[in-house]
C-alpha positions, 0 to 999 in steps of 0.5 A: 101497227104490228099485226101480231099485237093487234089482237092484244090491243083490242083485248086490253079494252075488253070487259067480257068474252063470250065463248062457244063451240063452233063444231061441238068440240066445246062439248058445252053451251056458251060461257061468259067470262068477266074480264074486268079483273085485270088478272083475268084479262091478263091470263086471256091476253097471254093465252091468245098471244100471237107468234106469227102471221104466216099467210095460210088459212085453215080450210075448216070452220074452226073449233071455238068462237070468242066474241069480245065485248067492251064495257058498254056491250059493244062487240070488239072482235070475233076470233075463232080458234083452229085446232088449238094452234091458230086464230082467225080474225077478220082484221088479219089477212091470214090465220095467226099462229099462237105463241103457245096454243096449250095456254089457250086450251088450258084457259078454256078447260079452266073455264068449263070447256075441256073439250078442245084440250081433250080433242087436241090431246087425242089429235096429238096421240093420233099423230104420234101413232101415225109417225110411229107406224110410218117409221115401222113401215119404212123399216120394213121396206125391202132392201133396194127400194129406199130410193123410192121411199119419198115417192111412195110416201108422197102418195098419202100427201096427195091422195094419189094412186101409184102410177104404172111407172112407179109400180114397174120400177118397184117391181124391177128393183125387187126382182133385181134384189130378190131373184128368188120368188120366195124371198121376194114374196117374203120381203113383200109380206113383211112390208105389207104387214108393217105400218098400221096393219089395217085392212081399211082406212090406212094411209095410201102409201101402205097399199103399195106392197099390197098392189105388188102382192096382187100381181104375185101368182098364188103358187108363189104366195103359198110357197113363201108362206110354207117356207120355214122362214115365214114368221108372224110378220109374214102372216100379218102381211098375208092376212092383210092381203088375203082378206082385204078389199079386192086385193087379188084379181081372183081373190075368192078362188085364190083363198079357196086354194089355201091349205087347211093348216095355213088357213087355220094359222092365218085365222089364228093370227087374225084372231089375236089382233085387236083390230075388229075389222081385220078380225071380222074380215078374216072370219068371213074369208078364212073360216071353212064352211061347215059340212 
């Protein structure tokens, strides 16, 4: 029997299905759906149609549990939906990819369980936002570093910190492409200000320019920010760097060296941000104590 059609063969015998949330995604208690109507049965079978069995297992417990029963009340199968895209059933050696997960999410919403569809849409928007942030981050990468982009991005896939060798290679290339320290720092500030721009909870790869900035003497950083070429994009990187968590060996001392006009400029930039975490950090680090 073709594994992709095995579940459909069981569903053809189904008289009812009990649906419940595994982890709160359903947002309601269990629901019972009568499948004795051929039209209702056909809708569920179409929504649960399987495209492939690629051989992988999701590591999470899943989102929605389907208990399928025959006419006498005997349980035919227990199937769990994962992330609106795959199904787990004990009869399969791996999770199954749905032909169209949106159909099953719509079926659930139509039967009083809109949570999975709402969660899937939120996940889609987050993934879309992350892709756009990564694209902007790559566009801001200084000239000459493009050949190392895959290595740096790979840090987020593995959760690893950059190796000393990678940081050394990036530093050498930056010095080669930007012999002038002010231009080099401006390039790093622009890069660090790109992407998500967050001071915490950002992808690992976005921290790499911050680590490189942490090695820059504070005098060079101040010179770059005083340069006429310094713009909002450079201020974004400076705020992120100066108010982040342990971004410099002598962070408190270095921030204290900021001239008052520069401090006010960076604080104003942070206050314009919609990022409450960054806003709060900037207030703590950049606001001058009252006399």
